[in-house]
Phi, psi and omega in degrees: 000121176277157189298327181294313185291324177300316180290328173298318177296318184302307185301325178295316176307308176311317193281321184299320181284326176298312176308310187298315179303313182290319174313317182271315184284315189268315186258354182053041172291137169317122186303321183294312184301319182286312175306309183297312185291323182290321183299311179297328185286313181303310180307312183300310181297330185277355167101010184288146176312133182301320183289343180260003181294305176301321182293322171302313179292316175307318185291319175303303184304310189288321183293329180283314175296327179316321186259306186298317181308312182294312175298316178292319180295314176293313177304318176298318174302311178297319176300322182296307177297332164298320179293309187294322173292333186091008184295313176305324186282327176298312183287322168310313178290328179287319175296325179294322185291321189285316192260327184096150179299332184282348183240023181296329175308318190281330177294324184282329177287331169297316180295315183305313186291324185283317183284337181283346180301307182268357184239159171289161188301315182302327177289302180313320188293317181280336175290320188266337185303327177295323179294313181301313187298317183286330171298315183300308184298318181293320187267354180064029177252166176305129177298338177295310176295344176252328186272323178307309175305318176308303185289344172296310186292326173299314187290319183300312177294332183293318190269336186247338189247113172301155015266027176298137189312313183292325179295313181296323183287321175303318183295320181287313178296331177267358186051055180261164173280118182301314187291320187289317189302306183308303182310302180298329174299316177290320180295332173277318180297324182292301176301326176297324177289329176290324183287310188281343182263268181308314185293306179298325177298327180290328174288315193273333185301327176284349181262006180234119181254103193279152178291147191296314190273129172226100185297336171284322177291336177297335173290337190245010180231038170306135174275140182235061193293329180271351195248128178300133181286135185297165178294145178300319178303303190287329170304307182292322177298325183289319180282328182279347180309302178301326186288318177296317179295324176297319178297307174308315170312316183286347179254010187308314189293331181284332183267328180227161173290136185299144179077357174291158184298314185299320180292317180292318178306316181295319172304319179287312183277354173266359171293139182317310185298310185284329177291327173295317190292317174289334171296312188298313186295316179297321179302324180298342178264301191289329179253353181249276180309315180289345176263013178086008177281135183275171178299324178288331176288312174306319175301311186297325183287330179293311179301324181287324183284332185287326178311310189283000181267351181306306187301310186296326177297322173297319183286327178289321174295320178296320173304320175293326180293324182289318175296333174288327174301318181301317180288314182289341186280341181097004178293316176299316181298318177302318183303313181301304181306319180300315182295320189282342176279350179276133181265091184227170178300154188293328178293317182287327176301316182294317173292322181291321186295316187296316186296318182289322170300320174301314175300329185273319189254345173088348191252121176298322184289319179299318178300311185292325180284321174300316177296323184289317176305320180287325189261333176322306182298325178286317181300338179293335185264007191252344182077004182287149179293124186294333182293316179288332172303314181295318172296319178294321173294324171297319172299318184289326185296346181264355190296145172025074172306133171214213200298338185266001178257120186303328184295326177300316183285323179300311183295311185300317185284319182298317180267000171059050172251161174273174184306311182303315181285329167302314175300317174294333182258293183288311182297322177285326173308313182298322185287323176296311173312308179301307183294311177305312181293322170302314177293321179287330176296314174308308177301317173298318183300318179292319172293323183280347183282000000 
């Protein structure tokens, strides 16, 4: 790839993102139509074969939906059962009692941090967002003040803390010690989540005015005035069941011999899709039948809750299609090459490569995986602690989530924000996480050197 062509790809990608934002935010073009059209235009001007353009977008959309569609559907069902039974209201009420109304933001970042440890960001998000809706309603505070700390906690552990797949792959690639990586990740992650979550949310919440009507929230804040709320224990056990199953699945090789029947079964029930499915089925009993709901009523709840998720699912998939176009057009590689030509410290190099890939393709997992593979051969000769290199790479993979990231559209649609407000809240929150984690990792490196 020539320098001129690489520069053209970079400029084209930047223009495409700006045009996309303007189409959606200024001209109110349907977000899916805008994503699809801009993706096709970018592919065409970048020189991709015309017959490959649509297939590339379809591959990105399909690959993203293969996981996200199931997670959003099952997570929404579980959230609906929590809402109709009063379970989400019970958890919200208990959190408010423990932390107090003035400190609910800190309660939500703690919940996000803990729940996010064994699960992907999207899974944790759909599990916890009903609680955020109910906490916001009960306290009369902005959903931003409650929800942003929650997603900050989820994002920090997703990008920095093993056993998440990308973090684990980076640990292996850099030959880092898993125990020390977790220890350093917690040292970095806890203050990072505090700054990007409750502290930033307190600053930005008054500056964002959400619409009074939120069709998604309406699915999860059903009032149950004549029905006694379920117990906190059984509600918490129901929502934690998928998380426990996923955690057990990640420990399968430590509990049973690899490839054994028991190992395979544990891995199966520990996969996100199966764990969520089992959680939903159990909720039909614990939050359904035990609360007096009939099968017909439960079936009606499930039908009602899925309709509002169609737009979310489609937009997340379209974001994946846009990201795939950026990869197949060579734009992602041009960004990586640009980062490698910069003569800077190895920690910052790892962060920068991951950050640029993240900006190009939208996926934190892809960014962390690709950056680790690129940096590892160089890092072996520098003497830097591989654990801190893992954290710096993870930090870069979280920077400025925007329109090519499925998480961006999840937050936007569930919180009922426009593109500009989503960037001011969620995208900036992600950038604060990225930069703060890098600075803390560099600080630890200076202390340990």
